[in-house]
C-alpha positions in Angstrom: 0.0 0.0 0.0 2.9 2.4 0.8 4.5 1.7 -2.5 1.2 2.5 -4.3 0.8 5.7 -2.3 4.3 7.0 -3.3 3.7 6.0 -6.9 0.4 8.0 -6.8 2.1 11.0 -5.3 4.8 10.9 -8.0 2.3 10.7 -10.8 0.2 13.5 -9.4 3.4 15.7 -9.0 4.6 15.0 -12.5 1.1 15.6 -13.9 1.0 19.0 -12.3 4.3 19.9 -14.0 3.5 18.5 -17.5 -0.2 18.7 -17.8 -0.1 15.5 -19.8 -3.5 14.0 -20.4 -2.2 10.4 -20.2 -0.6 11.0 -16.8 -3.9 12.5 -15.6 -5.6 9.3 -16.6 -2.9 7.3 -14.8 -3.5 9.3 -11.7 -7.2 8.7 -11.8 -6.7 5.0 -12.4 -4.3 4.6 -9.5 -6.5 6.7 -7.2 -9.5 4.5 -8.1 -7.4 1.4 -7.4 -6.4 2.7 -4.0 -10.0 3.6 -3.1 -11.3 0.1 -3.9 -8.5 -1.7 -2.2 -6.2 -2.2 -5.2 -6.3 -3.8 -8.6 -7.1 -7.3 -7.5 -9.8 -6.1 -5.2 -11.5 -4.0 -7.9 -11.5 -6.8 -10.4 -12.6 -9.4 -7.9 -15.4 -7.1 -6.7 -16.8 -6.6 -10.2 -16.5 -10.3 -11.0 -18.3 -11.2 -7.8 -21.1 -8.7 -8.5 -21.6 -10.0 -12.0 -21.5 -13.6 -10.7 -24.2 -12.8 -8.1 -26.3 -10.8 -10.6 -26.2 -13.4 -13.3 -26.8 -16.3 -11.0 -29.8 -14.6 -9.5 -31.2 -13.6 -12.9 -30.8 -17.1 -14.4 -32.5 -18.6 -11.3 -35.3 -16.1 -11.5 -36.2 -16.5 -15.1 -35.8 -20.3 -15.2 -38.2 -21.0 -12.4 -41.7 -22.1 -13.2 -43.5 -19.2 -14.8 -40.4 -17.1 -14.4 -41.2 -15.2 -17.6 -44.9 -15.5 -17.7 -45.5 -14.0 -14.2 -43.0 -11.2 -14.6 -44.8 -8.4 -16.5 -41.6 -6.7 -17.3 -40.2 -9.7 -19.3 -43.3 -11.7 -20.2 -43.2 -12.7 -23.9 -46.3 -11.3 -25.5 -47.9 -12.3 -28.7 -45.8 -11.2 -31.7 -47.0 -7.9 -33.2 -47.4 -9.5 -36.6 -50.2 -11.7 -35.4 -51.9 -9.7 -32.7 -54.8 -8.7 -35.0 -55.1 -12.3 -36.0 -55.3 -13.5 -32.4 -58.0 -11.0 -31.7 -60.0 -12.6 -34.5 -59.2 -16.0 -33.0 -60.7 -14.9 -29.6 -63.8 -13.7 -31.3 -64.5 -17.1 -32.9 -64.0 -19.0 -29.7 -60.3 -19.8 -29.7 -59.4 -17.7 -26.7 -58.1 -20.6 -24.6 -55.9 -21.7 -27.4 -54.5 -18.2 -27.8 -53.7 -18.1 -24.0 -52.1 -21.5 -24.2 -50.0 -20.4 -27.1 -48.7 -17.4 -25.3 -48.0 -19.4 -22.2 -46.0 -22.0 -24.2 -43.7 -19.3 -25.6 -42.8 -18.2 -22.1 -42.3 -21.8 -20.9 -39.9 -22.4 -23.8 -37.9 -19.4 -22.7 -37.6 -20.5 -19.1 -36.5 -24.0 -20.1 -33.6 -22.5 -22.2 -32.5 -19.9 -19.6 -30.1 -22.1 -17.5 -27.8 -22.5 -20.5 -26.8 -18.9 -20.1 -25.1 -19.4 -16.7 -21.9 -21.0 -18.0 -21.5 -18.4 -20.8 -21.9 -15.6 -18.4 -19.3 -17.0 -16.0 -16.8 -17.4 -18.9 -17.2 -13.7 -19.8 -16.9 -12.7 -16.1 -13.6 -14.6 -15.8 -12.1 -12.6 -18.6 -12.8 -9.1 -17.2 -9.6 -6.9 -17.1 -8.7 -4.1 -14.7 -9.5 -1.5 -17.4 -12.9 -3.1 -17.9 -13.5 -3.2 -14.1 -12.7 0.5 -13.7 -15.1 1.5 -16.5 -17.8 -0.7 -15.1 -17.4 0.4 -11.5 -17.5 4.1 -12.5 -20.3 3.6 -15.1 -24.0 3.9 -14.8 -26.3 1.6 -12.9 -26.3 -1.0 -15.7 -22.7 -0.6 -16.9 -21.8 -4.2 -15.9 -24.8 -5.6 -17.7 -24.1 -3.6 -20.8 -20.5 -4.8 -20.8 -21.7 -8.4 -20.3 -24.3 -8.1 -23.1 -21.6 -6.9 -25.5 -19.4 -9.9 -24.7 -22.1 -12.6 -24.5 -25.1 -11.8 -26.6 -24.1 -13.6 -29.8 -22.8 -16.7 -28.0 -26.0 -17.0 -25.8 -28.2 -16.4 -28.9 -26.4 -19.2 -30.8 -26.8 -21.5 -27.7 -30.4 -20.5 -27.1 -31.8 -20.9 -30.7 -31.7 -24.7 -30.8 -32.7 -25.0 -27.1 -35.7 -22.7 -27.8 -36.6 -24.8 -30.8 -36.4 -28.0 -28.7 -38.3 -26.5 -25.8 -41.0 -25.1 -28.2 -41.5 -28.6 -29.5 -41.8 -30.0 -26.0 -44.3 -27.5 -24.8 -46.2 -27.5 -28.1 -45.7 -23.9 -29.2 -45.8 -24.6 -32.9 -48.7 -27.0 -32.6 -50.7 -24.4 -30.6 -49.8 -21.7 -33.1 -51.1 -23.8 -36.0 -54.2 -24.7 -34.1 -55.0 -21.0 -33.6 -53.9 -19.8 -37.0 -55.5 -22.5 -39.1 -59.2 -21.6 -38.5 -58.5 -17.9 -38.7 -56.5 -18.1 -41.9 -59.4 -20.0 -43.4 -61.7 -17.1 -42.9 -62.4 -14.7 -45.9 -60.2 -11.7 -46.3 -57.5 -12.9 -43.9 -54.0 -12.1 -45.1 -51.3 -14.9 -44.8 -48.9 -14.4 -42.0 -45.2 -15.4 -42.1 -43.5 -15.6 -38.7 -40.2 -17.2 -37.5 -41.4 -18.3 -34.0 -37.9 -19.6 -33.0 -36.2 -16.3 -33.7 -39.0 -14.3 -32.0 -39.0 -16.3 -28.8 -35.2 -16.5 -28.7 -34.9 -12.7 -29.0 -37.5 -12.0 -26.4 -36.0 -14.6 -24.0 -32.7 -12.8 -24.2 -34.2 -9.4 -23.8 -35.9 -10.6 -20.6 -32.7 -12.3 -19.3 -30.5 -9.2 -19.7 -33.3 -7.0 -18.2 -33.3 -9.1 -15.0 -29.5 -9.1 -14.9 -29.6 -5.3 -15.1 -32.1 -5.2 -12.3 -29.9 -7.3 -10.1 -26.9 -5.1 -10.9 -28.9 -2.0 -9.9 -29.7 -3.6 -6.5 -26.0 -4.3 -5.8 -25.0 -0.8 -6.7 -27.8 1.1 -4.9 -29.0 -1.2 -2.1 -26.5 -2.2 0.6 -28.7 -5.2 1.6 -28.1 -6.7 -1.8 -24.3 -6.7 -1.2 -24.3 -10.2 0.2 -20.6 -10.7 0.6 -17.8 -8.7 2.4 -16.1 -8.0 -1.0 -19.2 -6.5 -2.5 -19.7 -4.3 0.5 -16.1 -3.2 0.4 -16.0 -2.4 -3.4 -19.5 -0.9 -3.9 -19.7 0.6 -0.5 -16.6 2.7 -1.1 -17.7 3.5 -4.7 -21.0 4.9 -3.4 -19.7 6.4 -0.3 
């Protein structure tokens, strides 16, 4: 700690003499490192925060009705078929429409656990520079960083899982049962919809939303800092 302190003093002194922008940045970085207990502590704190946030999020959305009963992430009927579904309700297919919507959400919750390992792999690779940006960023800076590093990988992993889950819970079958009678009516336009892509996209939107909510709790709510390291890093950041 003494060594870091003297290095910081040297950098600040030299910065005052030279006015160099790079040295100013070095001083800020070293100061942030000292305030959070050093480089290792900063990185460890961010990694732990993301580990906690992603674990909680995956657990939350993968539980029974994790998507369906959370109005913020519930997968609604695709916009392309909402008018068609209104017609379906009018001709007595309301229960089938509800079952179809429920099945999309069930497919998403079944796929969600796959994200856990992908999240952890990204968390392990966070650098000190990443950690400083995240720590000093907005309330969802960590989630935004994680999304930029994992979205494509999770999307690729989710797509076949969603397709398999949709087959298991009968999404496509229910969709066809609803659409068939409606499309047979006069003046109904044919509808083309990639259900796999739609449910996959919405499942990911919901997952990252819940991760962001968990991150906000850790940053703003002391009771959500469930370990000593989280209290140390985020308590000092906010205090």
